Each structure stands twice: as C-alpha cells, then as structure tokens.
N, C-alpha and C positions, 0 to 999 in steps of 0.2 A: 157604958156610955150609950145613950140613945142615938140611933141613926137619924140624921136630919130628914124631914119629910120629903124634900125635893130629891134627895138621893134615893130614898125608898121608891119614889115614883119612877125615877129613871130605871131602877133595877126591875121593877114590875113590867115596864114597857119592853125592856130587853128580853125578859123571860117569857112574856105573853104579849106579843105584838098585836095591835089592833087589826081588825079585819082589813082596813084600808092599807095598812103597812104590809100585810101578807100579799095582797094583790099587786103591790107595786114592786116591779122587778128591777133590781139594780144590775147594771152592766159592768163587766170587767174591762180590761185594757183592750182586748182584741175586738170584742163586739161593740163596746161603747165609744171607742176612740179610733183605733186603727182601721177598722172596716169602713165606717162612714167617711173617714178622711180619704182612704184609698179610692173608694167608689166615686168621690167627688173629683179627685185629681185625675183619675183615668177616665176621661170622658170624651167629648166631641172633638176637642183639639187634637187629642192623640190619634184618633181614627181618621179625621178628615183634613187636618192641617199639618201634622208632623211631616208628612211626605213633602208638602209644599215648602216647609221650612228647610228640609234637607236639600231639596231641589234648588233652592236659592242660595243657601249658605254653604252647601257642601257638608260632608260628614263632620269635618273638624270645626267648621263654623257653627253647625247645629249643636255640637257638643259644647262649644263655648257659650252659646245662647242658653242651653239647658243648665249648665253650671252656674252662669250668672243669675238666672232666674231662681235656681235652687238656693243660691247663696242668700238671696233676699228672704226666702221662706225659711231657711235654716235659722238665720238670725232672728227672724220674727217668731218662729216656733220656740226658740230658746227663751226669748224675752217673754212670750206669752206663758210659757211654762213657769217662768220665774214668778210672774204676777199671779197666776192662778194657784200657786202654792203659797201665796202670801195672803190672798183674800178669797172669799167664796163669791165667785161671780154669779150673778143672777141671769135672768132671761135677757137676751139681746146680745150675748157674746161680746164682741169688741166694744159695743156701746157701754155695756156694764163695766168693763175693765177701765175704760177711759173716764166714765162718769164718776166711778168710785175713787179715782185717783185725782183727776183734774177738775172735777165738778160737773154738774149737769149741763152747764153751758158748753163746755168743751166736749162732753159726751154727746150732746145733741148735735153740735156742729159737725162731728165726725159720724155720728150714728145715722144721720139722714143720708149722706152719700153712701154709707155702708149698706143701708136698706136699699137704695137705688141699685147698687152693684149686685146685691143678691137677687133683686127682682129681675134685672136684665140678664143675669146668669141663667135664670129659668128660661127666658126667651132664647138665649144662645143655645141651650141644650135642646130645646124643642126644634129649633131650626136645623140642628145637626141630625136629629131624628128624621125630620122631613126630607133632608137630602138623601138619607139612606133609603127611606121608603120610596121616594120618587125614582131612585136608581133602579129599584125592582119593578115599580109600577109607573113608568114614565108618563102614562096617560092621565094619571091622577093630578089634579091641580094642587100646586104647592100650598096655597093659602088655605085650601079646604083640608088638606092633610094636617097642616100645622094647627089650624083652629080646632080640628077634631081631637088631636092629641092634647091640646091645651084644655079643652072642655072635660075630657076624661080625667086628666090629672087634677083639675080644679074640683071636680066632684069628689074624687078620692080624698083630696086635701080637706074639703069641706066636711066630709063625713067622718074620716078617721085619720088620726095622726100617727097611728102605729103600723100602718101598712108598709111603709118604707123599711122600718126596722125588721119586720117579719120576712121580707123578701131579700134583704141585703146579702145574706149568704148565698142564696140562689143566683143573684146577679153577679156576685164575685166569681162564682164557679163558671158562669157563662163567659165572663171576661177572660178568665184564665184559659179556658178552652180556645177562645178566639186567638189569644196571643200565641199559644202553642201551635195552632193551625198556621199562623204566619211564620213563626220561627222555623217550622219544618217545611218552608216553601220549596216546591220543586223547581223554581226558576233557576236558570244557570247563573252562577255568580259572575259579577263584572270585575275586571281587574282595576287596580289603581284607584281605590275609593278614598284614600287619605288625602283629600283635597279641600280647599276652601272655595265656595261657590262665587258666582259673579253678581249675585243679587239683582237679577234681571227684572223681576216683578216689583221689587220694593227694596229700599235701603235697609241697612242692618237694624236700625232702631224700630223701623216699621215692622220688620219681621219679628223682632223681639216682642213688640207690643201685641201682635196677633198671637204669639205663642204663650205669653205670660199667663193668661187665664188657665192654662193647662196645669200650672203648679199651685194655683189657689185652691182653697178648700180645706186648709189646715185648721180652720176654726170649727168644722163640723163636730168634732169631738168635744172641744171646749164648750160649745153651746149646750152640751148634755151634762155639764158638771153636776147638776142636781140629781141626775139619774145614775151616777157612777158609784161603785162600791167604795173606791179609794181614789178620788180625783187628784190628790196631790201626787200619787204615783202613776196613775193611768194616763193623765194628760201629757206629761213629759215623755213617757215611754211610747205611748201610742202615736203622738204627733211626730216625734223625731223618727220613729220607726217607719211611719208611712212616708215621710219625706225621703228617707234613704232607699226604701224598697222601690218607690215610684221613680226615683232618679235612675236607679239601675235599669228599670224597665224602659224608660225613655231613651237612655243611651243605647241600650241593646236594640230597641226598635229602630233608632236612627242608623245604627250600623247595618242592620239587615235591610232597611230600605235602600241605603246607598249601595248595597251589594246586588240587589235583585232588580233594580230599575235605574234607568238613565235619568239625569237631571231634568231632561225635557219631559219625560213621563211623570216624574214626581211633581213638576210644576203645573202640569196641565190636567192631570187625572187625580181628583181628590179621592177617588175610590180605588186607589192603587193597591191598598192592602187587600181588598177583596179580589182583585184580578190576580194577585201574586200568591194568594194563600193556598195551602194544601187543600183546604175545604172551605170554599167561599161562604156557604151558609153560616159557618161558625163566626166569621167576621161580621156578617150582617146582623146576626143575633147579638154579638158583642156591642156593635154600634147602637142598636136599638135599646138593648138592656142598659148600657152605660148612660146613654143620653136621657132615657126616661127616668132612671133612678136618680141621676143628678138633677134633672129638672124637678122631680118630685121633692128631693131634698131641699132645693132652693125655694120651692113653693111652700114647703113647710116652715123653713127658717125665716124667710123674708117677712111674712105677716107677724111673726112673733117679735121680730125686731121693731116693726111698726107699733105693735101693741105695747112693747116695753117703752118706746119713746112716748107714746100717748099716755101711758100710766104716770109718767113724770111730767106730763103737760108740756112737752118739748116740741110738739107738732100741732098744727091747726086741727080742729075737730077732734081734740083729744078725748072728749067724752064718748064720741062714737067709736073711734078706733081702739080705745082702751077697754071696751067691754069684752067680757068672756062669757061663754056658756057655762052651764053647770058642769060640763065635762072638761072645762079648762081650754076650750077652743076659741081663738080670737076670730070669729067668723066675719065680723065687719071688716077687719083688716085683711082677711083672706079674699073677700069679694073685691075690695079696692085693689089689692095687689094683682088679682086676676085680670082686672080691667087694664092695668098698666102693662102687664105682660102681653095681652092681646094687641095693644097699641104698638108695642115694640115688634111684635111678629109682623104686623102689617107694614110698618114704615122702616124697620131696621134690616140690616144685612149682617151676615155672620162676621165678616172682618170688621165692620164698623162697631158692632156690639163688643167684639173681642177687645178692640182698642179702647173703647169707652170704659169697659169693665176693668181693664188693666189700670187705667188712671185712678179709678175709685178705690181699687184694692191697694194700690201703692200708697194712697193717702191714708187709708186705714192702717195698713201695716206700719207706715212711717210713724203714726201717732202711738201705736203700741210700743214701738221701740223707744219713742221719746218719753213715754211714761216711765219705763224702766230706767232710762238714762237720767231723768230728773230725780227719781227716787234714790237711785244709787249715788248720784252726785251730791244730793243734799245730806246723805249719810244720816237719815232719820232712823230712830230706833224702831219705829213701827214697821219699817220695811225689813223684814227678816224672813224671806222665803226659804222653804226647805230645799228648793232647787235654785242654786245660785249660778249666775253666769258672769264671766269677766266683763269689765266695763266696756271693752272694745266691741263686744258683740252687739249691743243695742246701738252703739255709735255707728258701726258699719251698716247695720240694718237700716237705721233711720236716714243716714246720709245717702246710702245707696238708693233708697226709695225716692228721695228728693232729686238726686242727680239724674236718675233714669227717667223720672217724670219730665224733666225739662229737656232731656235729650230726645224723648219721644215726641213731645209737642209742647214747646215753651209757652205758646199763647194759651192753650187750654190749661196748662199748669197754673199760670198766673190767674186765669179766670176762676179755676177751681179753688185755689188758695184764697182768693179774694172773696169767693162765695162763702167759704168756711168762716172767714173773719166776719162777714156780714151776718151770717147765722148766729155766730157767737155773741155779737153785740146785741142782736135782736133778742136772743134768749136772756142775755144779761139784764136787759131792760124789763123783762117779765118778772124778775125777782123770784126765780125758782128756788125752792128749798128742798134739800135732800135730808132723808132720815139719817143717813150715815155721813160722817165727815169726809173731808178730802184734804189734799196737801197744798191747796192753793195759797193759803196764808203763809205757810213756811216757804213756799217757792218764791213768792213775790218778795218776801223778806230777804231771801238769799240773792235775788236779782238786785234788790235795792242796794245791797252792800257793794255790788260791783258796778253800779250805775255810773259812778264818776269815771271808771276806767273805760267805759264804752260809749260815753256821751258823744264823742266825735264820730262815732260810727252810725248815728241815726241819720236816715235819709231826709233830704229836704222835701218840703211839701209845697204844693202850689200856693198855699196861703202865705208862705214865707218867701216867695220868689223875689229875687232882686237880680239886677243885671251884673253878672260876673263874666267879664270878657276875656277870651283867650285870643291873643293877637300875634300871628306869625308875621315877622318883619324881615323881608329879604335883604333890604339895604337901609339900615337905620339912618344914614346920613341924608337920604333923599325922601324920608318918610315923615313929614311934619304937618301936612295939611289937615288930616283928620283929627288932630288932637283936640280941637275945640268941640267937635261933635262928640268925641268919646267922653269928654268931661261932662257935656250936657246930658248924655245918656246915663252915665253912671253916678252923677252927682248925688251926694248925701247918703247913698245906700249901696252902691256897687263897688266893684273892684276890677283890677286889670292885672292879667298875667301875660307879659310879652316875652317873646323869645326870637332869637335869630339862629340860623344854622350856618356853620362854617367849619372848614377843616384846616383853616390857617388864620392866625391872628385872633385867637379867642379873647385875649385881654383887650385888644383894641376894640373889637366888636362889643364887648361888655361895657367899655367906657362910652361908646357911641350910644348904646341903649340907655345907659344911665343919664346921659345928657339929654337925649330925646324925651324921656319920660319924666324928667324932674319937674316940669311945670304942673304935672298932674298930681304930684304927691301932696300938694297943699290941700286937696279936696277929697281924695279917695285913696284907698289902699292899692299900692302898685308894687308888683314884683316883676323881676325879669331874670332871664338866664340865657346862656349861650349853649347850644347843642353842637357837639362835635360830630359832624357827619359830612360825607363828601357830596351828598345830594340833598337839596333843600326839601323836596317833597317827602323823601324817606324819613328825614329827621322830624318833620312836622307831623307825619302820621304816627310816629313812635310817641311823640309828646301827647297827642290826642288819646291814643290807646292807653298810655300809662296813667294819664290823669283820671281815667275812669275809676281807678281804685282809690283816688284821693278823697278824703273826707270833705275838703273844701275846694272841690274842683270847679272850674268855670262851667257855665251853662250856655254860653253863646260864643261861637266862633266868629270873629270879626275880620273881614277881608275887604280889600279895596280892589277895584277893577280899573286898570289903566287902558291905554290905547293899544298896547301890544297883545295881539291875539295868540302869539306863539306859546304863551304860558297859561292859556285857558284850561288846559288839562289839569294843571296843578290845582286851580280853584275848584274844578269839578270834583277831583278826587278828595280834596279836603272837605268839601261839603258833604259828600257821600259818607266819608269816615266819621265826620262829626255826628251826622244823623244816626249812624249805626251805633255810636257810643252815647246816644241820648243827649246830644247837644243841639241847640238851635244854631242857625247860621244867619249872619247879616252881611250883605255885600254892599259897600258904599260906592256909588258912581257920582263923583263930585263934579259939579259944574265949574269949569275953570274960571269963568268970569264973575259969576254972582256968589259962588260958594254957598253960604247958608243965609244969604240975604239979610233981612231984618231980624231973623231968629224969632219969629212969632207964630206963623200959621203952619199947620201940618195937614196935608191931604193923606188920608188913609183909604186906599182903594180896596174895596171888598168885592169878592165874587161870591155869588150865592153858592152855598155848600162848599166853599173853599176850606181846606184843612189848615191854612197858614195865617189865619187872622188873629190868633191869640197873641203870638209874639209881636206882630205888628202893632196891635192895640196897646200892649204893655209899653213898647218903645214910644208910641205916640203919647201916652200918658206921662212917661218920663220926660219927654221933650216939652210937653205942654206945662208941666210943673216948673221947669226951669225957665222956659221962654215966656210964660204967662200969656200965651196967645190962644188961638182957637184951633180946635180939631174939626176938620171937615170929613165926614164919612161919605165916600163917593162910590157909587156902583153904576154899572152900564148895562143896558138891555137894548136889543134891536126891536123889541116888541112893545108898543105903547100900552098894550093890555096888562103888562107886568108892572107898570109904574106904581100903581097904588100898593100892590103886594110888596114890592121892593122897598117902598118908603116905610111901610109898616115894619118890615124886617129890620131896617136900619134903626127905626125908633125903638123897637123892642130890644135890639142888641145894645143900644145906648143905655136904656133903662137897666137891663140886667148887668151891664158892665159898670154902671154908676159913673158914666162919663160926665164931664162938667156941663152945667146947664146951658152954656153958650155954644155947645156943640151943634153944628149944622149938618143937615142931610141933603145930599144931592143925588138924584136919580136922573141919569142922562140917557135919553132915548136916541141912540145913534150908534154908529160903529165905534169900536174901541179907539181906532186911530183918530177919528174926528172928536171923540170924547176927550182925548188928551188936550186938544186945542181949546175946547169950550169949558173945561173944568175950572173951578175957582183957583185963583192965583194963590200959591203957597211958597213958603221958604224951603220946604222939603216935601217930596212925595214918597209914600211908602207903598210898595207893591209886594204881593205874595210871589214866591218863587216856585215854579212847577218842578216836577222830577227832573226833566231835561232842562238844564240851565240855559235860558235864552240870551246868550251873550250878545247877539246882534242888537236886539231890542234894548238890552241894558246899556249898551254903549250909546245908543241913539237917544235914550230917555232924557238925559240932562238938556239936550237941545229941544226936544219935543215939548218938555214941560217948563223950560226956562228956569230950572231949579236943580239943585242936587237931588239925587234919588237913592233910596236904599231898597234892597230886595231881601225879604226875610223868608226863612223856612223854619217852621215849628219843629221842635223835637218831640212833641206830643206830651211834654211834661209841664207846659205852661197853661195857665188859665186866667183869662181876664175877667172871669165871672165870679171867682171866689172872693 
C-alpha cells in the first residue's frame, strides 16, 4: 500500500529538519517555564517590600498574606495549565487563552488591561533597581538612574529578544547566592516572633495589594508555549513547581526577617536585607539582577501582547502596532511600550504601581479561571485537556480574584470592570472575526436555558427608574397626613413598602398599618409588615440592610419630620444607612395650615454642581404628571454676573431632562434667606439635602415658603437625563 504524500512529507521533515528548524532551540520544563517564572516572581517586592509587609503584619500575618496570594496563583496556575493542555495558545499569553475561548471581544477587553499590567510591571522593577542603586550611590538623581536603566533595557529589547533567555541561569545563580547570604545572617535572633502585626502604615488589604505583584509572573512560561519541547507537560509542571518553590522561599524569608529585625526596622528600612546579610554585596547584586531581569522580561512580553492585540485589530493603530521585522521583532510596539514605561517612571511610585498592577493581574487571573469554569460547566466535548482540575479550583480562583479586588479598592474595581465592559462592547461593534472558533454560542445558549430562573436577579437601570418607597412608621394611628402626597408621588408606576417596629402587640400594629394604607391600594402596589424589635431605630436599620438583597427592593426612604427634635438622630441614622445601601432619601416637612395647597405648582431649588438634583427632578416630574401644574426651576446667586450663566444652566438642564414646555426658570440674585421670600409661589418646594442634615432650616422651611417642603438626597443611581 502506497504511503500518502503528506505522511511522507512529515517523515522527511522529521528525519531531515530544515535549516531554520535546526536553528530553533526548544526549551524544556526547567529552562522554558520554571526558570522564567521564578525569575519574575522573585523580584523587587521580595527584596524591598517583604520586610515592610512583615513589619506591618507580623510573621503570622505575613504568612497569611503569602498563602492567600499564593492560593490565587495556585488556582490560576492550575486553570491555566488545564487550558494550555487543551489548546495551543499563541502570542499574547492570557489574551490568547481568553480570545480563543470567549472570542476576540472578551480577549481584547482583558488583553488591554493585561498589556497595561505587564508594561507597568517593567516600570515597577526599574524603580526597584533605582532604589538599590541610589542606596549605594545616594548622590545620583533617581530619575536619571531610572531613565538610564530604562534606556539600556529598551535598546536591548529593541535589538535582541534572546538576551534575557541567555542570562537567566546566571541571574538565578546570583539570586540564590543573595538568599543564602541573608539566610546565614550573623544578626542576633529576636525572641517571640510568632505574632500578628499592628498594620501601622496601612491596613491588611492595602498591605496585601502591595505584596501581590510578588506572586505574579506565572504566565512567563506559558507565553513561551511555542518554544517548548512538550508544552502540555512543561507548563503544568514548571508553573506549579515555580509557585511551590517561591512560596517556600517567601515564607522562609519572612521568618528570617522577623528573627533578625524589629518591626520598626522592617517598616522604616526597605534595605533591611542588605543591612542584615552575611555579605551585603550579594544582596545588592541580587536586587539589581532580579529587578533588571524582571524588567527585561516584562519589556519583552508587553510589546508582544500589544502586537498580538493589534494583529487581531483589537486596539487602535493596529496596522502600526501589528507590524514585525524580518526577525519577528514587534519594534513599533516596543517603542510605544517604552514611552509608556518612561511616563510611569516619571509619575508613578513603587507602592502605587504595585497596587495598580495587583488590580489588573487580578482581573486577568479571574478571567482565566472563568474560562475554565465556563468550559467545565458547559460540559462540551471539545474541552478535554490532558491536565484536568476539579471544578472547585477555578471557582475559588475566580471568586477569590473578584472578592479581593473589591476588598482592596471597591471604587477602582467597579471602574475597572465597567471599563472592560465598555471595551467589550466597543470591540463587539467592530465586528471582529477570528480564524478559530470560540465557545460563545454554546455559552449563551446555556445561559438562555437558565434565564427564567435568574430574571428577578437583574439589576434595575436608571432608564427603568420608578418611585418605590420604603416608609418606616413609628405610630400608625397618628400617621395619616402624608398619604395624599405619597399617592401623588407613586401614582401609576410606583410602590410602597411600609413597616412599623414593636416588641408588643404585633397583631394590633399590623391591623393599624393595614387600615392606614388601605386607601393607597386602589392606585399602587402596597405591602406592609411589623418588625419585632425593642428599639425602633435598630429594627428600621435591619430592614434597610436586609432589603438590599431583595430583587424588588425600594429605592427611596420616605420620612416625615415633626416638631420634636429629640428623635432627629433616628432620621439622621436612617438617611445615612439608606445612602450606604444605595437608596435615596426624601424627608417631608408638611405645612400644618396649607398642606399641599392647590396641588399644582412645584418649585425645584437647584444649586450649581449639587449632587442631589436627579431625585428631586424625578419627584417633581411625578408630581407635575399628577397635578398637571407647572415646574419652576429656581437657583440663587449673590453675584449678578452669574445671572446669565445660571439661566443658561437651567435652560440646558431642562432641555436635557426633557421637562415640560411650560417649565419656568428663576435666577434670584440675593441671599438665600431673602430668595425664599421672593421665589415664585408654589404648592410644594423641593430642596437638596446636604451631608449634614439641616434640621433647623427644615423645620423653618414650611413657614418661610408658606408651603410644604421636601428635602431629597440622591443615592447616585437616579438620573433625570436618561
């Protein structure tokens, strides 16, 4: 039987490799994965910040931080090993993994932050090198040292991509000698080191954020999958081996640091390892070697991520950044990355960069775990890696990344995730096409099957805002006046959830609530309940906190202000708790004589750059819809020169918010007290409520304005402009 031509061709190539194949050296587990991973992990944080971590957290606290950080990288390393034994990842490392699994849009939305983290890592390592250099030569300017190191590394990167690989064994030997020099420190051991620190310089999560870059770098070997002899074997063994070895080294270093130096020394002296070493020059050489090799590795890797992104047209100027030389060097991407690194060196600090890098790496690691979690959960036949991990591994890894992100910096976490979503939809609109398929179609099909089960978990959006009131009622029998106003605010679209708090006579209180609220049931959805608690404030706070987890939770806390100031603290605490739980607040101060007058006109008082106008405007619109009256937008200034600007401001705001055509604008040039007297007459006046609740003015306002008044505080989740 004749052998097929393509098999014959393969046999000939195996027996007589081409010249280019002979020249191409394939790496094994130790040289291709373990060594680059270890060199990236044992870097600037180990030498210059581990002592500070131990000084703040104590030995036991430092071990906890190390183990928590390593737990994330262990799970991610296992997940990455599973993926890389299922598919052949291309250039770009994590970007390639995510793009080939979840599509180019998801890959690009994560790949861009991943590129930034790799770029900033280079700046971080150069800053570490600079601190070591300046410690030896204090007269040398920091920026000059950092820029010189940057320029040298940039030139090396621009000329040759093989230099880091050639010197990696030499650098590892230097690091080994430096560690031995510290482990054999002649310093006198300190007693009682098994303690947890006081975290004097920063809290636990801030310390964790600064340390976390020390355990990143596990993708250095995975990025070389095309240059490995057996990537399916080398990546899992090399990655997990590097994580285990470096974990032992970090815990050992933390132990010896706690033994040879006091917490004060560790916190204030970043060169403590140099001072306590058997031979200080070895530590200096280790710092410089580790930081420069890590920086060089990042400067080699980051441009290749950018080039991979550009190759798939997922970044602007793709044609420029996607270009390569004949020697396969992405030099345009190298130059751009170098400029970004220099900017980070000028404007960034070691701790700031470490925290920023931590957030970006957590996002990337979380997505890698998510990829494995999705592919395992879908049980698709195409996902059959030779290295399998239990379902709990990517779950812990992914959830851990998200939780730690929000514990470190919830605001930045939200911004970062929102940025990823924006990038994703931007890329989706570009209509990117991949040569290889992905699992998105099957993933969305699986999600669609469960859509009915999770429909009530979808968050509300500003577009679908409607007034859903939470009303604490201390004495239902005496609380009847505001019902008409509540009906006007919630009519046709809103709802009411009322409750009272008592530790005696719950059945009677329930009947009183039912009787009080029964007139509202004809127009809106009304629910009520009785909370069993000895203290009204405590019970009300529990309700607010509990409702945050509800799918149909209220979005406005509605309160009334009476003449008794002894219970003002209750209102203040309820407003604070409502804002903390993403609810707006409305406080009604009813005029005892005129109540709501003719129920027609509404004055909405606006202060330039006030944060509380969205909820006030939405309520004004609700009232105007029911009352069929007029909205007056009113603002005050003591400077006549501001009159034209403020009038334009009110007019533009009215246009953007699509207020009724008969809306009137009033710019009063006077003091606020006098403006209250000269303002247009209205049946209700709406004011914004500052952080400190102005109880005195709130009680005086019905007499000053000759109407009932409400004071509003936005939750930040309303918008009158959508």
